[in-house]
C-alpha positions in Angstrom: -69.3 -41.0 -65.1 -70.0 -42.8 -68.4 -69.6 -46.6 -69.1 -69.9 -49.0 -72.0 -71.4 -52.5 -71.9 -72.6 -55.2 -74.6 -75.9 -55.5 -75.3 -75.6 -58.2 -78.2 -72.9 -59.2 -80.2 -71.1 -56.6 -82.0 -73.4 -54.0 -80.2 -72.5 -51.6 -77.5 -74.7 -49.3 -75.4 -73.5 -46.2 -73.4 -74.7 -45.9 -69.7 -74.1 -42.6 -68.0 -74.2 -43.4 -64.3 -73.5 -41.1 -61.2 -72.4 -43.3 -58.3 -72.9 -42.2 -54.5 -72.5 -44.2 -51.6 -75.6 -46.2 -50.9 -77.0 -46.0 -54.4 -76.4 -49.6 -55.8 -80.2 -50.2 -56.3 -80.1 -47.1 -58.6 -77.2 -48.7 -60.5 -79.0 -51.6 -61.1 -82.4 -49.6 -62.1 -80.1 -47.8 -64.8 -78.7 -50.6 -66.3 -81.9 -52.6 -66.6 -83.6 -49.7 -68.2 -80.6 -49.5 -70.5 -80.4 -52.8 -71.5 -84.2 -52.6 -72.3 -83.7 -49.7 -74.4 -81.1 -51.2 -76.4 -82.5 -54.9 -77.2 -83.9 -55.7 -80.7 -87.5 -57.0 -80.9 -87.4 -60.9 -80.0 -87.4 -63.4 -83.3 -90.6 -65.4 -83.4 -90.5 -66.4 -87.3 -89.0 -69.5 -86.5 -87.9 -72.2 -84.0 -83.9 -71.0 -84.9 -84.9 -67.4 -84.4 -86.4 -67.9 -81.0 -83.5 -70.0 -79.9 -81.4 -67.2 -81.1 -83.2 -65.0 -79.0 -82.9 -66.9 -75.7 -79.3 -67.2 -76.0 -78.9 -63.5 -76.5 -81.0 -62.5 -73.3 -79.0 -64.8 -71.5 -76.0 -63.4 -72.7 -77.2 -59.8 -72.1 -77.8 -60.8 -68.2 -74.5 -62.1 -67.8 -72.9 -58.8 -69.3 -75.1 -56.7 -67.0 -73.8 -58.5 -64.0 -70.4 -58.0 -64.9 -71.2 -54.4 -65.5 -72.9 -54.0 -62.2 -69.7 -55.4 -60.3 -67.5 -53.0 -61.9 -69.5 -50.2 -60.9 -69.5 -51.5 -57.2 -65.7 -51.3 -57.2 -65.7 -47.8 -58.8 -68.1 -46.6 -56.2 -66.0 -47.8 -53.4 -63.1 -45.6 -55.0 -65.1 -42.4 -55.9 -67.5 -40.8 -53.2 -69.8 -39.8 -55.8 -69.9 -37.3 -58.8 -71.6 -34.4 -57.1 -70.5 -30.8 -56.8 -66.9 -30.1 -55.5 -68.4 -28.4 -52.4 -69.8 -31.4 -51.0 -66.3 -32.9 -50.9 -64.7 -29.7 -48.9 -63.8 -30.2 -45.2 -65.3 -27.9 -42.9 -62.9 -25.0 -41.9 -60.6 -25.8 -38.7 -61.7 -23.5 -35.7 -59.6 -20.5 -35.0 -58.2 -20.4 -31.3 -58.9 -16.7 -29.7 -58.8 -15.2 -26.2 -61.8 -13.3 -25.2 -63.1 -10.5 -22.7 -66.2 -9.0 -21.7 -66.5 -5.5 -22.1 -66.0 -3.4 -19.0 -68.0 -0.6 -17.9 -65.4 2.2 -16.9 -64.4 6.2 -16.7 -61.9 7.4 -19.5 -60.7 10.5 -20.3 -58.6 12.1 -22.6 -55.6 14.1 -21.0 -52.3 15.9 -21.7 -49.7 15.3 -19.5 -47.5 18.4 -18.4 -44.9 18.8 -15.4 -45.7 21.9 -13.5 -44.3 23.8 -10.4 -45.7 25.2 -7.4 -45.4 29.0 -7.2 -47.1 31.6 -4.8 -49.6 33.6 -6.6 -48.0 36.5 -5.2 -44.2 37.0 -4.9 -42.1 39.7 -3.8 -38.7 40.4 -4.4 -36.7 42.4 -1.5 -34.2 44.8 -3.1 -31.3 46.3 -1.0 -31.9 49.9 -0.8 -28.4 51.3 0.6 -24.9 49.9 -0.1 -23.7 47.7 3.1 -22.9 44.3 4.2 -25.1 41.2 5.0 -24.7 40.5 8.6 -27.8 38.6 9.5 -30.4 36.5 7.5 -32.9 35.2 10.5 -34.8 33.1 8.1 -34.0 29.9 6.3 -35.7 29.4 3.1 -39.2 28.0 3.4 -39.7 29.7 6.7 -42.9 31.6 7.5 -42.7 35.4 8.2 -44.9 37.9 9.0 -45.3 41.3 7.3 -43.1 43.8 9.1 -40.6 41.3 10.7 -36.9 41.7 10.2 -35.7 39.5 7.7 -32.3 40.8 6.9 -29.4 43.4 8.3 -27.1 45.1 6.9 -23.9 46.8 8.2 -23.2 50.5 6.7 -20.5 52.0 8.3 -20.9 55.4 6.0 -24.3 55.8 7.2 -23.6 55.3 10.9 -20.8 58.0 10.7 -23.0 60.2 8.9 -25.6 59.8 11.4 -23.1 60.5 14.4 -21.8 63.6 12.5 -25.3 65.1 12.0 -26.5 64.0 15.3 -23.8 66.2 16.9 -24.5 69.0 14.5 -28.2 68.9 15.4 -27.2 68.8 19.3 -24.8 71.8 18.8 -27.1 74.2 17.0 -30.3 73.2 19.1 -28.7 74.1 22.5 -27.2 76.9 20.8 -30.5 78.2 20.0 -32.1 77.6 23.6 -29.2 79.9 24.8 -29.9 82.3 22.4 -33.8 82.4 23.0 -32.7 83.1 27.0 -30.0 85.6 25.8 -32.6 87.7 23.5 -35.1 87.6 26.2 -32.6 89.4 28.5 -32.1 91.7 25.8 -28.3 90.7 26.0 -28.4 89.4 22.4 -29.6 90.7 19.0 -32.6 88.7 17.8 -31.2 88.3 14.2 -28.6 86.1 15.8 -31.0 84.1 17.5 -32.7 83.4 14.3 -29.7 82.1 12.6 -29.4 79.7 15.6 -32.9 78.5 15.3 -32.4 78.1 11.2 -29.2 76.0 12.0 -31.1 73.7 14.4 -33.7 73.2 12.3 -31.6 72.2 9.4 -29.5 69.9 11.6 -32.6 68.3 12.7 -33.8 67.7 9.3 -30.1 66.1 8.1 -30.2 63.9 11.3 -33.7 62.5 10.1 -32.5 61.9 6.6 -29.3 59.9 7.6 -31.6 58.0 10.2 -33.9 57.1 7.5 -30.8 55.8 5.6 -29.9 53.7 8.6 -33.4 52.2 9.0 -32.9 50.9 5.3 -30.2 48.9 6.7 -32.8 46.7 8.5 -35.0 44.9 5.7 -38.3 43.9 6.8 -41.0 41.5 5.2 -43.7 43.7 3.2 -46.2 41.0 3.2 -46.9 37.9 5.1 -45.7 34.6 3.6 -42.6 32.6 3.4 -39.1 33.2 2.0 -38.7 31.5 -1.3 -35.2 32.1 -2.1 -32.2 34.0 -0.8 -30.0 35.7 -3.4 -27.4 36.7 -0.8 -24.7 35.1 1.6 -23.9 36.4 5.0 -20.9 38.7 4.4 -21.7 39.6 0.9 -21.4 43.4 0.2 -24.6 44.7 -1.7 -25.4 47.8 -3.7 -28.6 49.7 -3.8 -31.1 47.7 -6.2 -29.5 44.2 -5.6 -32.3 41.5 -4.7 -31.6 40.0 -1.5 -34.2 37.3 -1.2 -37.7 36.5 -2.7 -40.8 36.3 -0.3 -44.0 34.3 -1.5 -47.4 34.9 -0.2 -49.2 31.8 1.5 -51.7 31.2 -1.3 -50.2 28.9 -3.8 -50.6 28.4 -7.7 -49.1 25.8 -10.5 -47.5 27.1 -13.2 -46.7 25.2 -16.6 -45.6 26.0 -19.9 -48.0 24.7 -22.6 -47.6 24.6 -26.4 -49.7 26.5 -28.8 -51.2 23.1 -30.4 -52.4 22.0 -27.3 -54.3 25.2 -26.4 -55.7 24.5 -29.7 -56.9 21.3 -28.5 -58.9 22.7 -25.6 -57.0 23.9 -22.7 -58.5 27.2 -21.6 -59.7 28.9 -18.3 -61.8 26.2 -16.5 -60.5 23.3 -18.0 -60.2 20.4 -15.4 -56.9 19.3 -14.1 -55.7 16.1 -12.2 -52.7 16.9 -10.3 -50.3 14.4 -8.9 -48.1 14.7 -5.8 -45.9 13.0 -3.5 -46.2 9.3 -4.0 -49.4 8.8 -6.0 -51.6 11.2 -4.2 -54.0 13.6 -6.5 -56.2 16.1 -6.0 -58.7 18.0 -8.6 -58.2 21.7 -9.9 -58.9 23.7 -12.4 -57.1 26.4 -15.1 -57.3 29.8 -13.5 -55.2 31.8 -16.3 -53.7 31.6 -19.7 -51.3 34.0 -20.6 -52.4 36.5 -23.3 -49.2 36.2 -25.2 -46.6 33.6 -25.9 -42.6 33.7 -25.1 -39.7 32.4 -26.7 -39.6 30.8 -30.5 -41.3 28.1 -29.3 -44.6 29.8 -28.7 -45.0 28.7 -25.2 -47.7 30.0 -23.1 -48.0 30.1 -19.2 -50.9 28.4 -17.8 -51.7 28.9 -14.2 -53.7 26.4 -11.9 -55.1 27.5 -8.8 -54.8 25.4 -5.5 -57.5 25.3 -2.8 -56.3 26.7 0.6 -56.6 23.1 2.2 -53.6 22.0 0.3 -51.2 24.4 0.8 -49.7 22.7 3.7 -49.5 19.7 1.5 -47.3 21.4 -1.1 -43.9 23.3 -1.0 -43.1 26.1 -3.1 -41.1 25.3 -5.9 -41.9 21.5 -5.9 -42.5 20.0 -8.9 -46.1 18.0 -9.8 -47.6 16.1 -12.8 -50.4 18.0 -14.4 -52.8 16.2 -16.3 -55.4 18.1 -18.3 -58.6 16.4 -19.0 -60.1 17.3 -22.4 -62.8 15.1 -22.4 -64.2 12.3 -20.1 -66.8 9.5 -20.2 -68.0 8.0 -17.2 -69.6 4.5 -17.1 -68.8 3.9 -20.6 -68.3 0.6 -22.5 -64.6 0.0 -23.1 -62.5 -2.8 -24.4 -58.6 -3.5 -24.9 -57.1 -1.5 -27.9 -56.4 -5.2 -29.0 -60.1 -6.2 -29.5 -60.3 -3.5 -32.3 -59.7 -4.5 -35.9 -59.7 -2.0 -38.9 -59.0 1.0 -36.7 -58.0 3.1 -39.9 -60.6 2.2 -42.2 -63.5 0.6 -40.8 -63.2 -0.2 -36.9 -65.1 -3.3 -36.0 -64.7 -6.1 -33.5 -65.6 -9.8 -33.4 -68.4 -11.1 -31.1 -68.2 -14.7 -30.0 -71.6 -16.4 -30.3 -72.1 -20.0 -30.3 -68.8 -20.8 -31.3 -68.7 -18.5 -34.1 -67.1 -15.3 -34.8 -69.8 -12.3 -35.5 -68.2 -9.1 -37.2 -69.6 -6.0 -35.6 -68.9 -2.8 -36.5 -68.2 -0.5 -33.6 -67.7 3.7 -33.2 -64.7 4.4 -31.2 -64.3 7.0 -28.4 -61.8 8.2 -25.7 -58.5 5.8 -25.5 -56.6 5.8 -22.3 -54.1 3.4 -21.0 -54.5 0.8 -23.7 -58.3 0.9 -23.3 -60.8 2.2 -25.7 -64.4 3.7 -25.3 -66.7 1.4 -27.7 -70.4 2.2 -28.8 -72.3 -0.8 -30.5 -75.5 -2.6 -29.4 -74.2 -5.3 -27.3 -76.3 -7.8 -25.4 -74.7 -8.1 -22.3 -73.6 -11.6 -22.7 -71.3 -12.1 -25.7 -67.5 -12.0 -25.2 -65.2 -10.2 -27.5 -62.2 -11.9 -29.2 -59.0 -10.0 -28.0 -56.6 -12.0 -30.3 -55.7 -13.6 -33.7 -58.0 -11.3 -35.4 -56.5 -11.3 -38.5 -57.5 -15.0 -39.0 -61.2 -14.1 -38.2 -63.8 -13.6 -40.6 -67.7 -13.0 -40.1 -69.2 -16.5 -39.3 -65.8 -18.7 -39.1 -65.9 -21.2 -36.2 -63.9 -20.5 -33.4 -62.3 -22.2 -30.4 -62.6 -19.4 -27.5 -60.9 -19.2 -24.1 -61.9 -16.7 -21.7 -59.1 -14.5 -20.4 -58.9 -14.5 -16.9 -57.0 -11.2 -16.3 -58.9 -8.0 -17.3 -55.5 -6.0 -18.8 -55.3 -3.9 -22.3 
């Protein structure tokens, strides 16, 4: 700041002074120096000149004192003429919530709905026409191979059996009588041979109709469980019509998977976590992937083997949640996703150290249930900001509050 003061009558001098608090002595020194540099040489040629010199010196001192008083007043108004940065206020702290990174197991999963099925299913088909009279087993009941699981009534077959049985009895009795007559030479041998052929034919016919009659008693071809009845008691059936579905005791899970998820890594051997009942889980693996798709959506059937020890805990046809585990990291460092900034460009987080935010680049990994795997050199003690990330920059002061609940 520049000031102007009089050094002598009709003369002025410029004084450039930088006023700062506590620098009054500097002001005085600058003024004294300026006054000294602007004075003229004292007049010593006569007494009158000497008197004039003394008078002017007294005048200068008075003006200097007035100048000092004015500068002191200005110093009270202005803090000084330093740089603008000296007058800036310190930034206010940003309030943030913090959390310590957690060690946990994270996995990349694909979730599907599956159905429990028997590995081998056998459909029992009606072999003759008839009416269903008995269904001794309910759906879900266990059966053994060879047990009768359905009975049909076939009146035509029963009538055919009676007729053929009578013919067989007649011709076979006559053949026995003809044998005695031939032995007594009372009957030609040719007639005995005719009765023998008739008896043989009737016996074969009886065996055939009895075989047809036996088909009205359907038996289990394998040991397993009745999965589904296709008929009701009293219903008429025709040859080739399904009666019931049997399933072996060994079970598996079947689910339909889209082609894109197969390309993401679902294959034979992929680990699976199966949820059934009220939050119960068991591990399994993919045992088979269909070689061809079905339908316009290009769906592939994926099968998952079930251990024999779990067969009794699952019912055929029950629905289960299937989680295909594509990747898994055990005891990895993880943070809530809210702690990560710039995820799509330059992922980073803010460490809180000595009430300052420190920008830390980070590598992201598996994300699950609101948590994300993070890779960075953590010292084991620095907390991480999980709120107000938009207001943070590297080095800004913060007011941090530790989050009591570890939640994503």
